[in-house]
N, C-alpha and C positions, 0 to 999 in steps of 0.2 A: 114558497109563500112565506112571508115574514110572520113570525109568531108575535102576538101582542101580549105584553105582560098584564095579566088580569089579577094580580095580587092586590090585596087591600091597600097596601102602601102606594102602589102605582096608580090605582083608581083615584085615591084621595089626592095624589099629586096632580093628576089631570083635572080633577074637579076644582082644585084651588087655582090652577092656571086659567080655567074657563071663567071662574069668578073674577079673577084679576082683569082679564080681557073685557068682561062685561062692565066692570067699574070704569075702566079706561074709556070704553065706548060711550058710556053715560056722561063722563066728564067732558069728552070731546064734543058731544052733542050740545051740552050746556055752553061750552066755550064758543061754539059756532053761533049759537043764538045771541049771546052777548055781543059778539063781534058784529053780527048783522044789525043789531039795535044801534050800536055805536056808529056804524057806517051810515045808517039812515039818519041819525041825528046830525052827523057831519054834512050829509047832503042838504039837509034842511038849513043848517047854519050857513053853508056856502051859498045857497040860493038866496037867503036873506041878505047876506053881505053883497051879493051881486045886484040885488034890487036897490040897495041903499046907494050904490055908486052912481 
């Protein structure tokens, strides 16, 4: 069985990595929402231009 380094330094390194991953996930979640909003606006704009034709 593989031993896990439980030293203070190793634990802090893992916590920092988890924090960075959390920040990345939150950023990606926000980016998706903005993209979804832009896509919806594009659909509305395309629908309006089709009506005008």
